[in-house]
C-alpha positions as CSV (number, residue, x, y, z in Angstrom):
1,M,75.7,66.3,30.3
2,S,77.1,69.7,28.5
3,T,78.4,70.9,25.6
4,F,81.1,72.0,29.2
5,D,81.2,68.9,30.4
6,D,82.1,67.0,27.3
7,L,85.1,69.4,26.4
8,A,86.5,68.7,29.5
9,D,86.2,64.3,30.6
10,R,88.2,62.7,28.3
11,Y,91.2,65.3,29.5
12,R,90.2,64.3,32.8
13,I,92.7,61.9,34.8
14,N,90.6,60.3,37.8
15,K,93.2,57.6,38.6
16,G,96.7,57.4,37.1
17,K,98.2,53.8,37.5
18,T,97.6,53.3,33.4
19,F,98.2,57.1,32.7
20,R,100.7,58.3,29.4
21,L,101.2,61.3,28.8
22,E,102.1,60.4,25.4
23,D,98.2,59.1,25.0
24,I,97.6,63.1,24.9
25,D,98.3,64.6,21.6
26,P,98.9,68.4,22.7
27,G,97.9,70.1,19.7
28,D,94.6,67.9,19.7
29,T,90.6,70.2,19.5
30,G,89.0,67.6,20.1
31,K,85.1,68.3,18.6
32,V,86.1,72.2,17.9
33,K,87.7,72.7,14.8
34,S,87.6,76.2,14.9
35,Q,88.4,79.5,16.7
36,E,85.7,81.0,16.5
37,K,83.2,78.2,17.9
38,A,86.0,78.2,20.9
39,T,85.7,81.9,21.1
40,E,81.5,81.4,21.2
41,L,82.0,78.7,23.8
42,L,84.6,80.8,25.9
43,Q,81.2,83.5,25.6
44,K,79.0,81.7,27.2
45,S,81.1,79.9,29.5
46,V,82.3,82.7,31.1
47,Q,79.1,84.6,31.5
48,L,77.5,81.0,33.1
49,M,80.6,80.9,35.6
50,G,80.2,84.1,36.7
51,E,76.9,83.3,37.7
52,L,77.9,80.2,39.4
53,Q,80.5,81.9,41.3
54,E,78.2,84.3,42.5
55,K,75.8,81.5,43.7
56,L,79.0,80.1,45.5
57,Y,79.6,83.8,47.7
58,A,76.7,83.9,48.3
59,Q,76.3,80.0,49.7
60,D,79.1,80.1,51.6
61,R,79.7,76.5,52.5
62,W,82.2,75.6,50.0
63,S,85.5,76.6,47.9
64,L,86.9,76.0,44.4
65,L,90.5,75.3,44.7
66,L,92.3,75.2,40.4
67,V,95.6,74.2,40.3
68,F,98.0,75.4,37.1
69,Q,100.8,73.3,36.1
70,A,102.9,73.8,32.5
71,M,105.9,73.5,30.9
72,D,106.8,77.4,30.6
73,A,105.3,79.1,27.5
74,A,102.2,77.0,27.5
75,G,99.8,79.3,28.7
76,K,99.4,79.5,32.3
77,D,98.8,84.1,33.0
78,G,96.4,83.5,29.8
79,T,94.5,80.8,30.2
80,I,93.9,82.0,33.4
81,K,93.0,85.8,32.0
82,H,90.1,84.9,29.8
83,V,88.5,82.2,31.5
84,L,88.5,84.3,34.8
85,S,87.0,87.1,33.4
86,G,83.4,87.3,33.8
87,V,84.5,86.7,38.2
88,N,83.7,89.2,40.4
89,P,87.1,89.9,41.9
90,Q,85.8,89.9,45.6
91,G,85.3,86.5,45.3
92,C,88.9,85.0,43.6
93,Q,92.3,85.1,44.6
94,V,94.9,84.2,42.0
95,T,98.9,82.7,44.0
96,S,101.7,82.5,42.1
97,F,104.5,80.6,43.3
98,K,107.9,81.2,42.7
99,A,111.4,80.1,44.3
100,P,110.2,79.9,48.2
101,S,112.3,81.9,50.4
102,D,113.7,81.9,53.3
103,T,111.2,81.3,55.5
104,E,109.5,78.8,53.3
105,L,112.3,76.2,53.1
106,D,111.9,77.0,57.1
107,H,108.5,75.3,57.0
108,D,106.9,71.5,55.5
109,F,106.6,72.2,51.1
110,L,103.2,72.7,51.8
111,W,103.1,75.6,54.5
112,R,103.4,78.4,51.8
113,T,100.5,77.0,50.2
114,T,98.2,75.9,52.5
115,C,98.6,79.2,53.8
116,A,96.9,80.7,51.0
117,L,93.6,78.3,50.2
118,P,90.7,80.0,49.4
119,E,88.1,80.8,52.1
120,R,84.8,79.4,52.3
121,G,82.4,81.2,49.1
122,R,85.8,81.8,46.4
123,I,87.7,80.3,44.1
124,G,91.7,80.2,44.8
125,I,94.0,80.2,41.6
126,F,97.6,78.6,42.3
127,N,99.9,79.4,39.5
128,R,102.5,76.6,40.4
129,S,102.4,75.3,43.0
130,Y,103.1,72.5,46.0
131,Y,103.4,70.1,42.8
132,E,106.0,72.7,42.4
133,E,108.3,69.7,45.2
134,V,108.0,66.7,42.8
135,L,108.8,68.5,39.3
136,V,111.9,71.2,39.2
137,V,113.1,69.9,42.8
138,R,112.4,66.3,41.3
139,V,115.0,67.7,38.5
140,H,117.0,70.0,40.2
141,P,118.4,67.5,43.6
142,N,120.3,70.1,44.5
143,F,117.1,72.2,45.2
144,L,115.9,69.8,47.5
145,A,119.1,69.3,49.3
146,G,119.1,73.6,50.1
147,Q,115.6,72.1,52.2
148,K,117.3,72.3,55.3
149,L,116.0,68.2,55.8
150,A,118.0,66.0,58.1
151,P,119.9,63.7,55.7
152,E,118.0,60.2,57.2
153,L,115.1,62.1,56.0
154,V,115.7,62.1,52.2
155,G,116.3,58.2,50.6
156,D,115.1,56.6,47.3
157,G,111.5,57.1,48.5
158,I,111.2,60.7,49.0
159,W,108.4,61.3,46.3
160,K,106.4,58.4,46.4
161,E,106.4,59.7,50.1
162,R,105.5,62.7,48.9
163,F,103.1,62.0,46.7
164,E,101.5,59.9,49.6
165,D,101.5,63.5,51.3
166,I,99.8,65.1,49.1
167,R,96.8,63.0,48.4
168,N,96.2,62.6,52.0
169,F,96.2,66.8,52.0
170,E,93.7,67.2,48.5
171,G,91.8,64.2,50.5
172,Y,91.6,66.1,53.4
173,L,90.6,69.4,51.6
174,G,87.7,67.9,50.3
175,R,86.5,67.1,53.1
176,N,86.4,70.3,54.9
177,G,84.6,71.7,51.2
178,V,87.8,72.6,49.8
179,I,87.1,71.2,45.6
180,T,90.0,71.1,43.7
181,R,91.0,70.4,40.4
182,K,93.5,70.5,38.5
183,F,95.8,71.2,34.9
184,F,98.7,70.1,34.2
185,L,98.7,72.2,30.3
186,H,100.2,70.1,27.9
187,V,102.8,71.9,25.2
188,S,104.8,70.3,22.8
189,K,108.3,71.3,22.6
190,E,108.3,72.5,18.8
191,E,104.9,75.0,20.0
192,Q,107.4,76.1,23.2
193,R,110.0,77.1,20.8
194,K,108.4,78.7,18.6
195,R,106.6,81.0,21.7
196,F,110.3,81.6,23.2
197,L,111.1,82.9,19.5
198,A,107.9,84.9,19.3
199,R,109.1,86.2,23.0
200,L,112.8,87.1,21.2
201,T,112.0,89.0,18.1
202,E,108.6,90.8,19.3
203,P,110.3,93.9,21.4
204,K,106.6,94.1,23.4
205,K,106.4,90.2,24.2
206,N,110.3,90.8,25.2
207,W,109.7,91.6,28.9
208,K,108.5,87.8,29.0
209,F,111.5,86.1,28.2
210,S,114.1,84.4,31.2
211,A,117.8,83.0,29.8
212,N,116.2,80.7,32.6
213,D,113.6,79.3,30.8
214,V,116.2,78.2,28.0
215,K,118.6,76.4,30.0
216,E,115.2,74.9,31.7
217,R,114.0,73.7,27.8
218,A,117.4,71.3,28.5
219,H,115.8,68.9,30.8
220,W,112.0,68.2,29.0
221,D,112.3,64.9,28.6
222,E,113.7,64.6,32.6
223,Y,110.2,66.9,33.6
224,M,107.6,64.9,30.8
225,E,109.0,61.7,33.3
226,A,108.6,63.9,36.1
227,Y,104.7,64.8,35.4
228,E,103.4,61.9,33.9
229,D,104.6,60.2,37.2
230,M,102.9,62.9,39.1
231,I,100.3,62.5,37.4
232,R,100.1,58.9,37.9
233,H,100.4,58.6,41.5
234,T,98.4,61.9,42.4
235,A,95.1,61.6,39.9
236,T,92.1,60.4,42.4
237,K,88.1,61.2,41.4
238,D,87.9,63.8,44.0
239,A,91.0,65.5,42.7
240,P,91.6,64.8,39.2
241,W,93.9,66.1,36.7
242,Y,93.1,67.3,33.5
243,V,95.5,67.2,30.9
244,V,95.1,69.8,28.5
245,P,96.5,70.3,24.7
246,A,98.1,73.5,24.8
247,D,99.3,73.4,21.3
248,N,96.1,75.9,20.7
249,K,95.4,78.9,23.3
250,W,91.6,79.0,21.9
251,F,91.1,75.2,22.7
252,T,93.3,75.3,26.1
253,R,90.7,77.8,27.0
254,I,87.2,76.4,26.5
255,V,88.2,72.7,28.4
256,V,89.3,75.1,31.0
257,A,86.5,76.6,30.6
258,G,84.4,73.8,30.7
259,A,86.1,71.7,34.4
260,I,85.7,74.0,36.3
261,I,81.5,75.0,35.8
262,D,81.8,71.2,35.8
263,A,83.6,71.6,39.1
264,L,81.2,74.6,40.2
265,Q,77.8,72.6,39.0
266,S,78.7,69.0,40.9
267,L,77.7,70.9,44.4
268,D,74.1,71.9,43.9
269,L,74.9,75.7,44.3
270,H,72.1,78.3,44.9
271,F,71.2,81.2,47.0
272,P,71.1,81.1,51.1
273,K,66.9,81.1,51.2
274,V,65.5,83.5,53.4
275,S,63.3,83.1,56.8
276,K,59.6,83.8,56.8
277,T,61.1,86.5,59.6
278,K,63.3,87.8,57.6
279,L,61.1,88.2,54.9
280,K,58.6,90.5,57.2
281,D,61.7,92.7,58.3
282,L,62.2,92.8,53.9
283,A,58.4,94.5,53.8
284,A,58.7,96.3,56.7
285,A,62.1,97.8,55.1
286,K,60.3,98.3,51.3
287,H,57.3,99.6,52.6
288,A,59.2,102.1,54.9
289,L,60.9,103.2,51.6
290,L,58.0,103.4,49.5
291,N,56.5,105.5,52.0
292,E,59.0,108.4,52.9
293,N,58.1,111.4,51.2
């Protein structure tokens, strides 16, 4: 088991039945006690990830879906930026999901994310996802009321039904070569407060702040209950959750990198083998080029 595996494995949730959010300390840094060590590990992981992604793209058999969920200011954007910095942009696509449009509301709740799934050979990143449907929609029932569902479809069991739909959907993806890894960046309420204040006091960060951020913060406890219930019901062996401590961004990034590397290494990636006929063609082409003049 590599260093990268060790970093991520302790935060991996395969079976959520007994999961408790309080068991993960947002300030934990595992065995990595310095930012300098984390920077060194991240550099190595970025290089390795680039090599694995090149094989993923060339082999054209699998795709990798990375789902990021978190409270505001937990560091999703920065994590995606730093961890995937070594990946060829041609083989990677990032989709951010905001409030659904009228067109999206005229479809089932998985429709808009299904349209953005990665092609074979590529890494797809969801910055927020279909999991918003059991998080923000659950915390704000008025959003559910605006989804144009028939009244008889909206009962007390709707959240368990959506958990079941999501599990089935992710199982379907797995059977079609889409490997799913999900990350909840677990930031503490106090750390979020500090980051919000930084956005308000530092001019270069002002653009990041929204008044709605503070309004959502008022629902902190409701969100924590929703996240815990979501992980308990949708963590599976083939589509696990990683509950990643997020108070120290440098640690968050190496844990996410470790999980991605572990997923890619599990696929036995390799460059396509060239047939004997193709090798003869290549040799002929090389001979022609060498003897042009």
